[in-house]
C-alpha positions in Angstrom: 15.7 4.8 -21.6 17.2 3.5 -18.2 14.9 1.7 -15.7 15.7 1.6 -12.1 14.2 -0.8 -10.2 13.3 -1.1 -5.6 11.7 -3.1 -4.2 9.8 -3.0 -0.6 8.8 -5.5 2.1 6.0 -5.0 5.2 4.7 -7.0 8.0 1.0 -6.5 8.5 -0.7 -9.4 11.6 -3.8 -9.5 9.4 -4.2 -12.0 7.0 -2.8 -11.3 3.4 -6.8 -11.9 2.3 -8.6 -8.8 4.8 -6.2 -6.4 4.3 -5.4 -6.8 0.0 -9.5 -6.2 -0.7 -9.3 -3.4 1.9 -6.0 -1.6 0.6 -6.2 -2.5 -3.5 -10.0 -4.3 -4.5 -11.7 -1.5 -2.0 -9.6 1.0 -2.3 -11.6 3.7 -4.2 -13.4 4.1 -1.4 -11.6 3.2 1.4 -9.0 5.5 1.4 -10.5 8.5 1.0 -12.6 8.0 4.1 -9.4 7.1 5.8 -7.4 9.5 5.0 -9.2 12.0 3.7 -6.0 15.2 4.5 -4.5 13.1 1.6 -6.6 11.9 -0.5 -10.3 13.1 -1.6 -10.8 10.9 -4.1 -9.6 8.1 -6.0 -12.3 7.9 -9.3 -12.7 4.4 -11.0 -13.5 4.0 -14.9 -13.9 0.8 -15.6 -14.8 -2.3 -13.6 -11.4 -2.2 -10.8 -9.4 -5.0 -12.7 -7.6 -5.0 -15.5 -7.5 -2.3 -18.1 -9.3 -0.1 -15.6 -7.8 3.2 -15.7 -8.0 4.7 -11.9 -8.0 8.9 -11.1 -5.9 9.7 -7.8 -7.2 13.2 -6.6 -5.4 15.2 -4.3 -6.4 17.5 -1.8 -6.7 21.1 -2.9 -3.6 23.3 -2.1 -1.2 20.6 -1.8 2.0 19.2 -4.1 0.1 17.4 -6.7 -3.5 17.7 -8.0 -3.7 13.9 -9.6 -2.9 11.0 -11.1 -3.6 8.9 -13.3 -2.6 4.7 -13.3 -3.6 1.6 -15.2 -3.8 -2.3 -13.3 -2.5 -3.6 -15.3 -3.5 -7.5 -13.8 -5.5 -8.1 -10.6 -5.6 -11.9 -9.0 -7.8 -11.7 -5.6 -7.3 -15.6 -5.3 -2.9 -15.2 -5.9 -3.6 -11.4 -4.0 -0.5 -9.5 -6.4 -2.1 -6.1 -8.1 0.3 -4.5 -11.1 -0.3 -0.6 -12.2 1.2 1.5 -13.9 1.3 5.2 -13.8 0.1 6.8 -16.6 0.1 10.4 -16.2 -0.6 12.8 -13.7 1.8 15.2 -11.5 3.5 12.3 -10.1 5.3 11.6 -13.8 8.2 14.7 -14.2 8.4 15.3 -16.9 12.7 13.4 -17.4 9.8 9.9 -16.5 8.0 7.9 -18.9 6.3 6.1 -16.6 6.5 4.2 -13.5 5.1 0.2 -12.5 4.2 -1.4 -9.7 4.1 -5.1 -9.1 2.0 -5.4 -5.1 1.9 -9.3 -3.9 0.3 -11.0 -0.8 2.3 -13.5 1.0 1.1 -15.9 4.4 3.6 -15.4 6.9 4.2 -17.7 9.3 2.7 -16.3 12.0 -1.2 -15.7 9.8 -0.5 -12.6 9.6 1.3 -11.2 6.1 3.8 -10.0 4.6 3.3 -7.2 1.3 6.6 -7.3 -1.3 6.3 -3.9 -3.7 8.3 -3.3 -6.3 8.6 0.5 -8.3 10.0 0.6 -11.4 11.2 3.8 -12.9 11.6 4.7 -16.8 13.6 7.0 -17.1 13.7 9.7 -20.1 17.8 10.2 -21.0 20.4 9.9 -18.8 17.6 11.4 -16.6 18.9 10.3 -12.8 16.2 9.7 -10.2 16.8 11.5 -6.7 16.2 9.5 -3.5 14.5 11.8 -1.5 11.8 12.0 -3.7 11.5 8.1 -3.8 12.1 7.5 -0.2 9.5 10.8 0.3 6.5 8.5 -2.2 7.1 5.1 -0.3 6.8 6.8 2.6 3.5 8.1 1.7 2.7 4.4 0.4 3.3 2.8 3.8 1.7 5.4 6.0 -1.3 5.1 3.5 -0.8 1.0 4.0 -1.0 1.5 8.4 -3.9 3.5 7.9 -5.9 0.6 6.3 -3.9 -2.3 8.3 -5.4 0.3 12.0 -9.4 0.6 10.9 -8.6 -3.2 9.4 -7.3 -4.3 13.5 -10.2 -1.5 15.2 -13.0 -2.8 13.3 -12.6 -6.9 12.9 -15.5 -7.2 11.4 -14.8 -5.3 8.3 -13.3 -7.2 5.2 -13.6 -10.6 7.2 
């Protein structure tokens, strides 16, 4: 087994508390409303915190039907979120799991910096294709920017 790790950093003019609450804590409610063309629904088994299982269902006719992940940590005080993709179309045959470590920090201008570290656990000598990783990152960034745009247009939301 090999582990390939990537770290991505994005900035937002929004404070960490708002973007974290909207994009992480309440994602199961907000994201399907903002992006119905990409996310049909998000089902939560548990209270949403550590140990909960989230299933993301995609619209019919797409490349993926669903993915399932386990919440490993959710800390609303430190704005950290860790989760592991455990099954679904996002895991190809030669990929055991993918772990994500998300942290939002206050930036000097009053906004926030999000840092996402993704670790891909491959089976055997399997090598990840960079274009597949890039496509996944672009989808996550699109989702993040949709939440950010919503919050900028609705200053009272998640305040």
